[in-house]
C-alpha positions in Angstrom: 124.1 90.8 87.1 122.7 88.7 89.9 122.3 90.1 93.4 122.7 88.0 96.5 119.4 86.9 98.0 118.8 86.0 101.7 119.0 82.3 102.5 115.4 82.0 103.5 114.3 83.2 100.1 116.5 80.6 98.4 115.2 77.8 100.6 111.5 78.6 100.1 109.1 76.3 101.8 111.5 73.4 102.2 111.2 72.3 105.8 114.3 70.1 106.0 116.5 72.8 104.5 115.0 75.4 106.8 115.6 73.2 109.8 119.1 72.7 108.7 119.7 76.4 108.2 118.2 77.1 111.7 120.5 74.4 113.2 123.5 75.9 111.6 122.6 79.3 112.9 122.2 77.9 116.4 125.6 76.3 116.1 127.2 79.5 115.1 125.7 81.3 118.0 126.7 78.5 120.4 130.3 78.6 118.9 130.5 82.3 119.9 129.4 81.5 123.4 131.8 78.6 123.8 134.8 80.7 122.5 134.0 83.4 124.9 134.7 81.0 127.8 138.0 79.5 126.5 141.5 80.9 126.9 142.8 82.8 123.9 145.2 80.3 122.4 142.6 77.5 122.7 139.7 79.3 121.1 141.6 79.5 117.8 142.0 75.7 117.7 138.5 74.4 118.4 134.9 74.9 117.2 131.4 73.7 117.9 130.7 70.7 115.7 127.2 69.8 116.8 124.6 69.9 119.5 122.5 66.8 119.7 120.4 65.4 122.5 121.7 67.9 125.1 125.3 66.8 124.2 127.7 69.5 122.8 130.3 68.2 120.4 133.5 70.3 120.2 136.1 69.7 117.5 139.8 70.4 118.1 142.2 70.7 115.2 144.9 68.5 116.7 145.3 65.9 119.5 147.3 68.5 121.6 144.5 71.1 121.5 141.9 68.3 122.0 143.7 67.3 125.3 143.9 70.9 126.5 140.2 71.4 125.6 139.3 68.3 127.6 140.9 69.9 130.7 138.5 72.8 130.2 135.3 70.7 129.8 134.1 70.7 133.5 134.4 74.5 133.9 133.1 75.1 130.4 130.0 72.9 131.0 129.3 74.8 134.2 129.7 78.2 132.6 127.4 77.3 129.6 124.8 76.0 132.0 124.8 78.9 134.3 125.9 81.9 132.3 124.8 81.1 128.7 121.3 79.8 129.3 121.9 76.2 128.7 120.8 74.5 131.9 119.8 71.3 130.1 123.3 70.7 128.6 124.2 67.2 129.8 127.8 66.8 128.6 130.5 68.0 126.3 132.3 65.6 124.0 135.6 66.5 122.4 136.7 65.1 119.0 139.9 65.7 117.1 139.7 66.4 113.4 142.5 68.4 111.7 141.3 71.4 109.7 141.6 71.3 106.0 144.4 73.6 104.7 143.2 77.0 103.8 142.9 77.8 100.1 145.4 80.2 98.8 144.4 83.0 96.5 146.7 84.4 93.8 148.1 87.0 96.1 148.7 84.6 99.0 151.8 82.4 98.9 151.1 78.8 99.7 153.1 76.9 102.3 155.0 75.0 99.6 156.0 78.3 97.9 157.5 79.7 101.2 159.0 76.4 102.5 160.0 74.0 99.7 160.0 70.3 100.5 163.4 68.7 100.8 163.9 65.4 98.9 164.0 62.4 101.2 166.8 60.0 100.8 167.0 56.4 102.1 170.4 55.3 103.2 171.7 51.9 102.0 171.6 50.7 105.6 167.9 51.6 105.9 167.2 49.8 102.6 169.0 46.7 103.8 167.1 46.8 107.1 163.7 47.1 105.3 164.7 44.2 103.0 165.7 42.1 106.0 162.4 42.9 107.8 160.5 41.9 104.6 162.0 38.4 104.7 160.3 37.7 108.1 156.8 39.0 107.1 154.2 36.3 106.5 151.6 38.6 104.8 152.6 38.4 101.1 151.2 41.8 100.2 153.1 43.5 103.0 156.2 41.6 102.2 156.1 42.6 98.5 155.5 46.2 99.5 158.5 46.2 101.9 160.7 44.5 99.3 159.7 47.1 96.7 160.4 49.9 99.1 163.8 48.4 99.9 164.7 48.1 96.2 163.5 51.7 95.6 165.7 52.9 98.4 168.7 50.9 97.2 168.3 52.2 93.7 168.0 55.8 94.9 171.1 55.5 97.1 173.2 54.1 94.1 171.9 56.9 91.8 171.4 60.1 94.0 170.6 62.3 90.9 167.3 60.6 90.2 
């Protein structure tokens, strides 16, 4: 049976990997400092993504949380400079990137298991509108795609069991 070994033993003398490991550790520490200065609901929806050239990059998991985080930037920048020992921090940049869905183990129900997806139906009117729209499109690929979508919708509306 193998035992877990510390990361520094696995990396050995590889300078680039050691630098990367140190950078990741600094980001984790900085993430804890940032979260300490954010309101409770917001801290669960953002994280430190990077620190480069005295610019802190924060990542929000949706545009809404990104906007709320941007409102906090001036005060957060000041707090990090004065209270967290980062006087050289020049700016904070906020990016939005949705989190990947969490993996579900065998004992954890997935979202699909708890909330089944409902089949989507296209009404005959919608199919006709899409077909009409396709007629006025000059781009042949887009026109074909819209025509195919309209045919698919018309076929589904005639045969709702499929």
